C-alpha positions in Angstrom: 0.0 0.0 0.0 2.8 2.4 1.0 4.6 1.6 -2.2 1.5 2.3 -4.3 0.9 5.6 -2.6 4.6 6.6 -3.2 4.3 5.6 -6.9 1.0 7.5 -7.3 2.5 10.6 -5.7 5.5 10.4 -8.0 3.3 10.0 -11.1 1.2 13.0 -10.1 4.3 15.1 -9.5 5.8 14.1 -12.9 2.5 14.5 -14.8 1.7 17.9 -13.2 5.0 19.6 -12.3 3.5 23.0 -12.9 0.8 22.6 -10.3 1.4 23.6 -6.6 0.5 22.0 -3.3 -1.6 23.7 -0.6 1.5 23.5 1.6 3.3 26.1 -0.4 0.7 28.7 0.4 0.5 27.7 4.0 4.3 27.5 4.5 4.8 31.0 2.9 1.9 32.3 5.0 3.3 30.9 8.2 6.8 32.0 7.4 5.8 35.7 6.8 2.6 35.9 8.9 0.4 36.4 5.9 -3.0 34.8 5.2 -2.4 32.1 2.6 -5.7 33.0 1.0 -4.4 36.6 0.5 -1.4 35.1 -1.2 -3.6 33.0 -3.5 -5.7 36.1 -4.2 -2.6 38.0 -5.3 -1.5 35.1 -7.5 -4.9 34.9 -9.1 -4.9 38.7 -9.9 -1.2 38.7 -10.9 -1.0 35.6 -13.2 -4.3 33.8 -13.1 -2.3 31.0 -11.5 -0.2 30.6 -14.6 3.3 29.7 -13.4 4.9 30.5 -16.7 3.3 34.0 -17.0 5.5 36.8 -18.2 4.2 40.3 -18.5 6.1 43.4 -19.8 5.6 46.7 -18.1 5.5 50.3 -19.5 8.8 51.1 -17.7 10.7 48.4 -19.6 10.8 45.9 -16.7 8.9 42.6 -16.7 7.4 40.2 -14.2 7.6 36.4 -14.2 5.9 33.4 -12.7 3.0 32.7 -10.5 3.4 35.7 -8.3 4.7 37.9 -11.1 8.1 38.8 -9.5 9.5 41.9 -11.1 13.0 41.7 -12.7 14.1 44.5 -10.4 14.2 42.0 -7.6 16.5 39.5 -9.4 19.7 41.0 -8.1 18.4 40.8 -4.5 17.4 37.2 -5.1 20.6 36.0 -6.7 22.5 35.5 -3.4 19.8 33.0 -2.4 20.3 31.1 -5.7 16.9 32.3 -7.0 16.9 33.1 -10.7 14.3 34.1 -13.3 14.4 30.5 -14.4 13.7 29.1 -10.9 10.8 31.5 -10.5 9.3 30.1 -13.6 10.1 26.5 -13.0 9.4 26.3 -9.2 5.9 27.6 -8.3 6.6 27.2 -4.6 9.7 29.4 -4.9 7.6 32.1 -6.6 5.0 31.9 -3.8 7.7 32.2 -1.2 9.4 35.1 -2.9 6.0 36.9 -3.4 5.3 36.5 0.3 8.7 37.8 1.2 8.2 40.9 -1.0 4.7 41.5 0.4 6.1 41.1 4.0 8.6 43.9 3.2 5.7 46.2 2.3 3.8 45.1 5.4 6.8 46.1 7.5 6.8 49.5 5.8 3.1 50.4 5.8 1.5 47.8 8.1 -0.6 44.7 7.5 -3.3 46.4 5.5 -4.6 46.9 1.9 -2.0 49.6 1.2 0.7 46.9 1.6 -1.2 44.8 -0.9 -1.4 47.7 -3.3 2.3 48.4 -2.9 3.1 44.8 -3.9 1.9 45.7 -7.4 2.4 49.5 -7.7 5.0 50.4 -5.1 4.6 53.1 -2.4 5.2 56.3 -4.4 2.6 59.0 -4.1 2.2 59.1 -7.9 1.2 55.4 -7.8 -1.9 55.8 -5.5 -4.4 55.3 -8.3 -2.7 52.2 -9.5 -2.5 50.9 -5.9 -6.2 51.5 -5.4 -7.2 49.8 -8.6 -5.0 46.7 -7.7 -6.4 46.7 -4.1 -10.0 46.5 -5.5 -9.1 43.5 -7.7 -7.3 41.6 -4.9 -9.9 42.4 -2.3 -12.7 41.1 -4.7 -10.8 37.9 -5.2 -10.0 37.5 -1.5 -13.7 38.0 -0.6 -14.7 35.5 -3.3 -12.2 32.8 -1.9 -13.2 33.5 1.7 -16.9 33.2 1.1 -17.0 30.0 -0.9 -18.1 28.3 2.3 -15.5 25.5 2.5 -16.1 24.5 -1.2 -13.0 26.3 -2.2 -10.4 24.4 -4.2 -7.0 25.4 -3.0 -4.7 26.1 -6.0 -2.1 23.4 -6.0 1.7 24.2 -6.4 3.9 21.1 -6.5 7.6 22.1 -6.5 9.6 20.8 -9.5 12.5 20.0 -7.1 12.0 18.2 -3.9 12.3 21.4 -1.9 11.5 24.9 -3.0 14.1 27.7 -2.5 13.3 29.8 0.6 14.2 33.4 1.0 15.4 34.1 4.5 
């Protein structure tokens, strides 16, 4: 029985390497004291849960992966062994990095919707309209996920490697 379960788990991991486990959301939430459903809401708005999403911005930068990590963060991530490629190939790494970035904004402005808006639009005064627009999208998705009365399907994120890279 144990062998069958191990084989089944392996087959699922091989067949669906781009999907992520609920543990990724929970581990990132626990590590950075952020509601995992909020992280899922951000991922839904950012990428539609598309781990290979790549979006180009008007300022010439681009965002990659499930949590749409901006290329401006790549130099800060490099010392941890996190690359653009790993953000695209390892959904759990993207979730953990997204939580880390959001946690930085939470430290700056508090655990509130402004921090969520800053995740997408930064904290500059000239970005208030963009922040507010983003806050509305994420808040709508968050309410939707929270009110599905236990019927919610947790987005799955199975790491490609046996362990995801963690930002400390």
